[in-house]
C-alpha positions as CSV (number, residue, x, y, z in Angstrom):
1,M,-11.1,1.6,-12.1
2,K,-13.3,4.3,-10.8
3,E,-16.3,3.2,-8.9
4,L,-19.8,3.5,-10.8
5,F,-22.8,5.0,-9.4
6,Y,-26.4,4.6,-10.5
7,I,-29.0,7.2,-10.6
8,K,-32.3,6.0,-11.7
9,D,-30.9,3.3,-13.8
10,K,-28.4,5.6,-15.5
11,I,-24.7,5.0,-14.7
12,I,-22.9,8.2,-13.8
13,K,-19.4,7.6,-14.5
14,T,-17.5,10.9,-14.3
15,D,-17.0,13.5,-11.5
16,K,-18.4,16.1,-14.1
17,E,-21.7,14.4,-14.4
18,L,-21.8,14.1,-10.6
19,I,-21.0,17.6,-9.9
20,E,-23.5,18.9,-12.6
21,N,-26.4,16.8,-11.0
22,A,-25.4,17.8,-7.4
23,L,-25.4,21.6,-8.4
24,K,-28.9,20.8,-9.5
25,G,-29.9,19.5,-6.2
26,D,-29.4,16.0,-6.5
27,K,-28.7,14.7,-3.3
28,F,-27.4,11.2,-4.4
29,S,-25.1,12.6,-6.7
30,L,-23.3,15.0,-4.1
31,E,-23.2,11.8,-1.7
32,S,-21.7,9.7,-4.6
33,L,-19.1,12.4,-5.2
34,I,-18.1,12.6,-1.6
35,K,-18.0,8.8,-1.3
36,R,-15.7,8.6,-4.5
37,H,-13.1,10.7,-3.1
38,Q,-13.2,9.9,0.7
39,P,-10.8,7.1,0.7
40,Y,-7.9,9.1,-0.7
41,I,-8.3,12.0,1.4
42,Y,-8.6,10.0,4.7
43,N,-5.7,7.9,3.9
44,V,-3.7,10.7,3.1
45,A,-4.7,12.2,6.3
46,W,-4.0,9.1,8.4
47,K,-0.3,8.9,7.1
48,M,0.2,12.7,7.7
49,T,-1.2,12.3,11.4
50,L,-1.0,8.8,12.5
51,N,-4.2,9.5,14.3
52,P,-7.6,8.1,13.3
53,E,-9.7,10.6,15.1
54,D,-7.8,13.5,13.5
55,A,-8.0,11.8,10.0
56,E,-11.7,11.5,10.2
57,D,-12.0,15.3,11.4
58,I,-9.5,16.4,8.6
59,T,-11.3,14.3,5.8
60,Q,-14.8,16.0,7.0
61,E,-13.4,19.5,7.0
62,V,-11.7,19.1,3.8
63,L,-14.8,17.9,1.9
64,I,-17.2,20.4,3.5
65,K,-14.6,23.2,2.5
66,S,-14.6,21.7,-1.0
67,I,-18.3,21.1,-1.5
68,T,-19.3,24.6,-0.3
69,N,-17.0,26.0,-3.2
70,L,-18.1,23.3,-5.7
71,S,-20.0,26.1,-7.8
72,K,-16.6,27.8,-8.3
73,F,-15.2,24.7,-9.9
74,Q,-14.6,25.7,-13.6
75,F,-13.5,22.2,-14.8
76,K,-10.2,23.8,-16.2
77,S,-8.7,21.1,-14.2
78,S,-9.8,17.8,-13.1
79,F,-11.9,17.8,-10.2
80,Q,-9.5,15.4,-8.3
81,T,-6.6,18.0,-9.0
82,W,-8.9,20.9,-7.7
83,L,-10.0,18.9,-4.6
84,Y,-6.5,17.7,-3.8
85,R,-5.2,21.4,-3.9
86,I,-7.6,22.3,-1.1
87,T,-6.7,19.0,0.7
88,F,-2.9,19.7,0.6
89,N,-3.2,23.1,1.6
90,H,-5.3,22.1,4.6
91,F,-2.7,19.7,5.5
92,L,0.1,22.3,5.7
93,K,-2.1,24.7,7.7
94,M,-3.7,22.5,10.2
95,K,-2.9,22.1,13.8
96,K,-0.5,19.4,14.9
97,S,-1.8,15.8,15.9
98,K,-0.9,14.3,19.2
99,P,1.6,11.9,17.4
100,E,3.3,14.9,15.8
101,F,4.2,16.2,19.3
102,Q,5.4,12.9,20.5
103,I,7.7,12.0,17.5
104,T,9.8,15.0,16.5
105,S,13.0,13.6,15.3
106,F,14.6,10.4,13.7
107,E,17.0,10.4,16.6
108,E,14.3,10.5,19.2
109,Y,12.4,7.9,17.4
110,G,15.4,5.7,17.2
111,N,15.9,6.0,20.9
112,V,12.3,5.1,21.7
113,L,12.5,2.0,19.5
114,E,15.8,1.1,21.1
115,S,14.0,1.3,24.4
116,V,11.6,-1.4,23.5
117,V,13.2,-4.8,24.7
118,D,13.8,-7.4,22.0
119,E,12.0,-10.4,23.1
120,N,12.5,-13.7,20.7
121,L,9.4,-15.5,19.4
122,S,9.3,-19.2,18.8
123,E,8.4,-20.2,15.4
124,Q,4.8,-21.3,16.9
125,E,4.6,-17.7,18.2
126,K,5.5,-16.2,15.1
127,T,2.6,-18.0,13.4
128,E,0.4,-17.2,16.4
129,F,1.4,-13.4,16.5
130,S,1.6,-13.0,12.6
131,E,-1.1,-10.3,12.5
132,Y,0.4,-8.6,15.6
133,I,3.9,-8.4,13.9
134,E,2.6,-7.0,10.7
135,D,0.7,-4.3,12.7
136,V,4.0,-3.6,14.3
137,K,5.6,-3.0,11.0
138,I,3.1,-0.7,9.8
139,S,2.9,1.2,13.0
140,C,6.6,1.4,13.2
141,M,7.1,2.7,9.5
142,S,4.1,5.1,9.8
143,G,6.0,6.7,12.9
144,M,9.1,7.2,10.7
145,L,7.0,9.4,8.4
146,L,6.2,11.8,11.3
147,C,10.0,12.4,11.8
148,L,9.9,14.3,8.5
149,D,9.2,17.9,8.4
150,R,5.4,18.4,7.6
151,D,5.8,19.6,3.9
152,E,8.5,16.9,3.2
153,R,6.2,14.3,4.8
154,L,3.4,15.4,2.5
155,I,5.6,15.5,-0.6
156,Y,6.8,12.0,0.4
157,I,3.5,10.6,1.0
158,L,2.2,12.0,-2.4
159,G,5.0,11.6,-4.4
160,E,6.5,8.2,-3.4
161,I,3.8,6.4,-1.3
162,F,0.8,7.4,-3.4
163,N,2.9,7.6,-6.6
164,A,1.0,11.1,-7.7
165,N,2.2,13.0,-10.8
166,N,5.2,14.9,-9.4
167,K,4.5,17.9,-11.7
168,I,0.8,18.4,-10.9
169,V,1.6,18.1,-7.0
170,S,4.5,20.6,-7.3
171,Q,1.6,22.8,-9.0
172,I,-0.8,22.2,-6.3
173,L,1.5,23.0,-3.6
174,E,2.7,26.1,-5.7
175,I,6.4,25.2,-5.5
176,S,8.8,24.9,-8.4
177,A,9.4,21.5,-10.0
178,D,13.1,21.8,-8.7
179,N,12.0,22.8,-5.3
180,F,9.8,19.6,-5.1
181,R,12.5,17.4,-6.3
182,Q,14.9,18.9,-3.6
183,K,12.2,18.3,-0.7
184,L,11.3,14.9,-2.0
185,S,15.1,13.9,-2.3
186,R,15.7,15.3,1.3
187,A,12.9,13.2,2.5
188,R,14.0,10.0,0.6
189,K,17.6,10.6,2.0
190,N,16.3,10.9,5.5
191,L,14.2,7.8,5.6
192,K,16.8,5.9,3.8
193,N,19.5,6.9,6.3
194,F,17.2,6.0,9.4
195,M,15.9,2.6,7.9
196,H,19.4,1.6,6.6
197,N,20.9,2.2,10.0
198,K,18.0,1.1,12.4
199,C,15.6,-1.1,10.4
200,G,15.9,-4.8,9.7
201,L,13.4,-4.8,7.0
202,I,15.9,-3.7,4.2
203,N,19.4,-4.0,5.9
204,K,19.5,-7.5,7.3
205,N,22.7,-6.5,9.4
206,N,20.4,-4.3,11.6
207,P,19.3,-6.2,14.9
208,C,15.9,-4.5,15.0
209,R,13.3,-6.8,13.8
210,C,9.5,-6.5,13.9
211,H,8.8,-9.9,15.6
212,K,11.3,-9.0,18.3
213,K,9.5,-5.8,19.1
214,T,6.0,-7.4,19.1
215,K,5.8,-8.3,22.6
216,G,7.1,-4.8,23.7
217,F,4.8,-2.7,21.5
218,I,1.9,-4.9,23.0
219,K,3.0,-4.0,26.4
220,N,3.3,-0.4,25.8
221,G,-0.3,-0.6,24.1
222,W,1.0,0.6,20.7
223,V,-0.6,-2.6,19.5
224,N,-4.3,-3.2,20.4
225,T,-4.6,-7.2,20.2
226,K,-8.3,-6.9,20.4
227,E,-8.6,-4.5,17.7
228,L,-5.9,-4.2,15.4
229,E,-5.2,-0.4,14.2
230,F,-3.8,-0.8,10.9
231,N,-6.4,-3.0,8.9
232,I,-3.9,-5.4,8.1
233,T,-6.2,-8.0,7.0
234,H,-7.6,-6.0,4.0
235,K,-6.4,-7.0,0.7
236,R,-6.5,-3.4,-0.7
237,K,-3.4,-1.7,-0.7
238,I,-2.5,2.0,-0.9
239,Y,-0.9,1.7,-4.2
240,E,-4.5,1.1,-5.6
241,L,-5.4,4.8,-4.5
242,S,-2.7,6.0,-6.6
243,E,-3.1,7.5,-10.2
244,T,-1.7,4.4,-11.5
245,K,-3.6,2.1,-9.3
246,S,-0.8,-0.7,-10.0
247,K,2.0,-2.0,-7.9
248,R,5.1,-0.1,-8.1
249,L,8.2,-2.0,-9.5
250,C,11.6,-1.8,-7.5
251,E,14.0,-0.2,-10.1
252,S,16.4,1.6,-7.4
253,L,17.1,1.6,-3.8
254,D,14.8,4.4,-3.2
255,D,11.9,2.6,-5.0
256,E,12.5,-0.3,-2.5
257,Y,11.7,1.9,0.5
258,A,8.7,3.5,-1.3
259,V,7.3,0.0,-2.3
260,L,7.3,-0.9,1.5
261,F,4.8,2.1,2.4
262,S,2.8,1.6,-0.7
263,E,2.1,-1.9,0.0
264,H,0.6,-0.9,3.4
265,P,-3.4,-1.6,3.6
266,V,-5.9,1.1,2.8
267,Q,-7.4,2.2,6.0
268,E,-11.3,1.8,5.7
269,K,-12.3,1.5,9.3
270,F,-13.4,5.3,9.6
271,D,-17.2,6.0,9.8
272,R,-17.6,7.1,6.1
273,S,-21.2,7.1,6.5
274,Q,-21.3,9.6,9.5
275,I,-18.9,11.8,7.6
276,I,-21.5,11.9,4.6
277,S,-24.5,12.4,6.8
278,N,-22.7,15.2,8.6
279,I,-22.0,16.8,5.5
280,I,-25.5,16.3,3.8
281,N,-27.2,17.5,6.9
282,D,-24.9,20.8,7.4
283,N,-27.4,23.6,7.2
284,N,-25.0,25.5,4.9
285,I,-24.7,22.7,2.7
286,K,-28.4,22.3,2.4
287,D,-28.9,26.1,1.5
288,I,-26.4,25.8,-1.3
289,F,-27.7,22.7,-2.9
290,N,-31.3,23.4,-2.0
291,L,-31.4,20.1,-0.1
292,N,-34.1,20.9,2.1
């Protein structure tokens, strides 16, 4: 269910209403429009880059680009589709994040994981370290995504993790439906092969276990015990940002992998108020919307 916004005791439910009010110079409508779409953009950016600072920068850049062109939106599609076209094109053209330079292939990533010495935890330690273990799982799985080529990664994130309408995504990315399916199939296959051969989450015959790697991840600085990076205690899951907003059912082995990713928590630790403030106080935005 979309979040409701109130303007002078009137409920503004739709993007169309918010856009129309914003173009008339209503600052609160503009802020509300930004607030509504921030989480999706940020969480896709997080999965694309695995870097919170880059994800914040990308979110702000995309929103400024979108807002400055808001008057060009003709309501021929949903605002969400129009916004995501801008967002996805930005992802494909942006410079690489630091983790993208560090993780370049499944083979290399597998070697990195194997270099982390396994350390068994007692049952008591498994309980005490439960949050750290979950952080390791999400960190490790997120790293797997970076092994995909950028366009395949984006297609997998959108088509599988966020369960977006594949026809719309292929149109947004300006590729044929067949090309989309081929890229998605290749991304699925690469992830499946890696997880099936290395990861114990699905193939129980694999020795790699999150709890065995936890102390090693902590020693390497990949898990910050003072401030866990992946917001694991938050109850809202990624699938709640998808079009269906409902938990995906496992109907095939491919779905089993996708469900694991879609159940990652929504990242909400970014400074959304600062991003909104930066956009609203941008001189170009002020001039466009007469916010002075």
